[in-house]
N, C-alpha and C positions, 0 to 999 in steps of 0.2 A: 279588800277589793282595790285593785290598782286604778289610778286615775288616768284619764285620757286627755292628752294635750291638744287643745284647740289652737287654731291658727293665731288668735289674738292673746293667747295665754303666755305667761313667762315660762319658757321651756326649761330654764334652769331651776326654777321653783318646783315645777312638775317633776323634774328628775330627782330633786332632793326629797320630795314627799314619797316618791315611789321607792327610793333607796331606804328611807326610814321604815316604810312598811315592810319591805323585804327583810330588813334587819330584825324587825319585831317577829316576823315569821321564823327567822333563824333562831331567835331566842326561845320561841315556843317549841321548836323542834329539839333544841338543847335540853329543855326541861323534860321532854319525853325520853330522851336518851338517858338523862340522870335517873329517871324512874326505873328504866330497865337495867341500868348499871347497879342499882341497889338490889335488884333481884339476883344479879350475878354474884354480888358480895354475899348475900344471904345463902345462896346455893353453893358457895365455895367453888365457883367456876374457874377461878385462877389456879387453884390447886389441881383441880381435875384436868385441866388442859396443859399443865406443866409450865406455867409462866412464872417469871420472877416476881412480878408485881401487877397490880391492876392497870398501871400505866402501859406496861408492855402488851398486856392482853387487849386493852382498848385500842392502842395504836395498830395492832395487828388485825383485829376484827373489822375496824372501821377504815383501815388504810389511811390514817391521818397522821400528821406530825406528832412527835412526842410532846411538844409544847402544849398542843390542844388537848391531847390525851391526859396530860398531867393536870390541867385545870378541870377536866371532867371528873377524873378520879378524885380530886381534892374536894369538889363540891358533893359528889356522891357519898363521901364518907362523913361530911360535916352537916349537910342540910337535912332537916327532917322532911317527912312526906308532905306536910302542909305547905312548907316553903317551896318545895319542888312543884306542888300543884299550882301555886301562884305563878311560877315561871311558865308552866305549861299553858296557863291562861293568858300569857302575854303581859303580866303585871310587873315582872322583874327582868331587867336585862342581864344576860349571862356574864359578860365580861366585867361589868361593874360589880356584880354580885361576888365574883371571884376576888377582886381586889379589895372589896369591902370586908369580906370574911378574913382575908389576910391582915387587914388593918385591926380588926377585933382580936385576932389571934395574937397580934403584937402587943396588945394591952391597952389600946386607945379607949378613952372614955366614950360613953354614948353621945356626949355633946360633940366630941371631936369627930366621931363617926358621922353624925348628922351634918356637921359643917363640911365634910368631905364631898358633899354632893356639888359644891361650887368649884371643885377641882377637876381637872382632867385625870385620866387613868394614870398617867405618869406622875402627876402630882400626888395622887393618893398613894402610889407605891413608895414615893420618896418620903411621904409623911409617916408610913409604917415603919421605916428604918429608924425614925426618931423615937418611937415608943418601945422598940424591941430592947429587952433587957439582956445583958450578958452576965450570967451567973457563973459560978465555978462549974456547975454541971454543964452549961453551954460550952465553956472552954474545953472541958474534958471530952464532950461529944465532938467538938471540932477536931480535937487531936485524934480520936478514934476513927473518925470518918475521913481522914486525909488519905489521899491516894495520888498515884501518878499513872496516867494512861498514855500508852504510846501505840498508835495504830497507823497502818498505812492508809493512804488516801484511796478513793474509789477507783481512780485510774492507775494506781500503783506507782506513781512517780515520786511522791514525797511521803514523809512520815509526819503525823500530827501528834504533838505532845501537849497533853492537857492534864488537869488534876486540881487538887486543892491541898493546901497545907495550913497547919495552925499558924498563928501569928509569929511566935518565936521561931518555929521551924522554918517558916518562909523567910524570915530575916537571916537565918543562918545560911540557907541555900543561896539567897541572893548575894550575900557577902562573898561566899565561896566562888560563885560564878563571876562576880566583878573582879575578884583577885585573879582568877584564872584568865579572864578576858584582858586584864592589863598586861599579861605576859605574852600576848599574841603580838607579833611584830606587825608594823603597818605594811600594807600591801601597795602603798603608793607614796610618791614623794610629796613634799609640802605643796608643790605646784599642781599636783593632781588630787586635791582634797575632795573633789566631787566623787571620786571613785573609792574613797575610804569606807571601810566597813562601819556600819552602824553599831551602837552598843548592843542591840539585840542580836545582831549577827555574830558579834564577838562572843556573846554568852552561849549562843548555840554551838559554836566551834569549841568553846571551853567545856561545855558539858560532854561533848563527844570525846575530847582528849582525856577528860577525867575518867570516863568509863573505860577507854582504851588502856589507860595507865593501870587501872585496877585489874583488867583481864590479863595484861601482859605480866603483871606481878605474880599471878598464880599459875601461869603456864608452866608445864614440865616438859623436859626434852622428849620429843617424839609424840607428844600429846596434841593431836590436831585441834585447832580452834573450832568452836561451834559444835563440838561433839555433844549429842543430846544425852541427858542423864538416863540411866537404865535402872528400872525397878526389877530386881531379881526375885523370882519366886522358886522356892525349893519344895519339891513334892516327894513324899513317899509314894511312889507310883501305884503300887498295888493297893495300899490302904486308901489312897485318895480316889481311885477309880471305884472301888467297891462301896464307898460311903458317899459318893457324889460330892467329893471335895469338902465334906464336913469334918474330916479328920486327915491328919497326915500332911497338912499343908502349912507352910510358914514363909515369911519373908526372910530374905537373906540378912542375917545379923539382926533379925527383928522378931516380932511376936508371931504367934499362930494366927491364921485367918481362916475364914469360912468361904462358902461358895460365892457369896456376893463380891467379897474382895478379890477372889480368884478371877472372876469375870472382869473386874475393873483393871486388875494388874495385867492380865493377858491381853486386854484391849489396847493398852497403851505402852506396855513394856515387853518383857520376854520371861520365859520360864525355863528352868533347867530340871528335867526329870532325873530323880534319884531314887534308886531302889535300895531299901535298907533291910537287913536280916539280922535280928538279934542285936540291934543297935549298931551294926557295922554296915559300911557301904558295900552293897553287893554289885551294883552296876550303875553307870551313869549314861546319860544320853546327851546329844548335842542340844545347845540352847534352841528353844523354839520361840518364834516371834509370830504373832497372829497376823500382823500387817508387816510386810517387808519394808525396810527402811526407805528404799528408793520410791516405793509406791506411796508410802505415807507423805514423804516430802512433796511428791508431785500433786497429791490431793490438797495439801496445804497451799501450795503455790497456785493451784487452780482457783481455790475459793477465797483465800486471803482474809476471811472473817467467818464468824458463825453464820450458818446457813438457816438457822431457825427463823421463821417469819417474824419480822420486826425487831429481831435482836441485832444490835449494832456493836456487840462486844467483840474484841479480838484478844481477850485475856486468856493466856495459856491455851491456845488452840490445839485441839487434838482430833484424831480421826475416829470415826465409829461406823460400824457396818449398818447400813439401812435395813437390810434383811440379815439377821444373825446367822453366823456360820452354822449353829446348831439347828437352824430351821431351813438349811439348804442354800443360804446366801453365798455368793461367790466372792472370792478375794480379788476383786477388780476395782478399778477407779470409779466405774459407774455405780458400784454398790457401797462407796465410801462417802461419808458426809463429814465436813469440818464443823466441829462444835466447840463453843467456849467452855470454860471451866464449869460454869453454873449448870448449863444444860447437859454436859457430859457426866459430871460427877453427882450433881444433886438430882436433876430432873430424871435422868435415865438410870444411873447406877444406884441411887439412893431411894428414889421414890417409885421406880419401876415404870416410868413412861417409855413409850416406843415411838420410833419415827414412822410417820405415815408414808409408806412407799409410793402412794398415789399422788403426793404433792410434788410440785416442781423442784428441781434440784437445788435452787437457791432461794426457795421460799418454803422450806420444810415445816410441817406442823407435827405436833406430838399427839399421839393417842393416849388416853388416860390409862392408868395401871389396870391390870386385869381385875383388881378388887372392886372397881366401879362396875358392878354388875348391871346397873340400870342404864348404862350409857350405850347408845346405839350410834355408830358412826354413820354420818349422812353419806348416802350413795349417789346423790344428785348434785354434789358440789362440783362446780367447774372452775378451775383455777386459770385465770387469764393474766398475761403480762400487761403492763401499762399500755403498750401499743395496741394489744388486742382489745383491751377495755375501751380505748379511744375509738377504734374501728367499729366496735359493737355499738357504742353510743351514737356514732355518726350514722350507722345504718338504721338504727331505731328512729332517728330523727327524720331520715329520708322516708322510711315506711309510714311515719305518722303524718308528715306534712306534704307528701307528694300529691299534687292535684290529681284528681281522678280524670282519666282520659275517657272520652266518649266511646261507647261500644261500637266496633266496626259495623255491626249490623243495624245501627240506628236505634 
């Protein structure tokens, strides 16, 4: 129950008490969300809906930042039902519970955990780093999880480079960038030192020149730069057609493949029909590409990142038909969606998910595989843009709080 500020009361104290009560209400609601997330985990909702992790699923369904979704998923997997019930009753604050659990996970003793109540959240996070052990397994995991991510910004004007490297690998990369940066000539005279490049700018230029040197080294005469790699598919046309691509299909200079691999290769590469008779080539046809090269590049330039709802990946972007060609889908830009490697190769081609054609072009959702026989797709879901959501909320506010006008007839 919120307090009412009287004319002789301390307004700041009243505001503080109301803020605290609002925060306790938020913590109670977070507890309810954790209880429902545990249901999603038990029912394997992440696999059903084609998401990479519980974090992505939560961020998509609740339309919240990944940082908040990460904390929700973390507690949903670590807390038991009794602890979540305490949070639902308002006895445990959400954010401090997150940081306390991370402190316990780092190996802090119960006494240290109890003493952490006198620290703020940043202090508890710093305390957790002191207890975290670095074993050989941790260092091996750090090496296996290293990556470099390069993606374009939302407005398409700059590229963002991020990632993580193991300790020794990071030292090697830094020394190489420093050495290349030292070779970059100054862009100003000593009297114009204010316009001199910073060390970080020199490293960025050095990284670009290192990549360019490697590309130029492997170029062949007449080989245009930026040519996309082609996956060749060779078919025994008659045998493949009569068997539904279960026989007579192989990769060029590679192994035999089945219908699932055929769909994947034809989706991103090209195939060459070959007719064999008694082991001899009887006829050949022109290379066939499911998506024309120009159309594919136009779709990639339009989307610039994976269009699956809440996915922020731009790793190995490829195009995919929203409505498959075998189901009557057209080979047009409107029927193409840009997907990252995970959603294209794993969710769709490996697990059998399908793109929901009723979702917005840049907030696509996946339908479960056809093997999920008990799934019923909701027909009353309305997808709204952030601007439409704001307009809807404002209209609901007006409808709720608009004062009633007197009836004209009295």
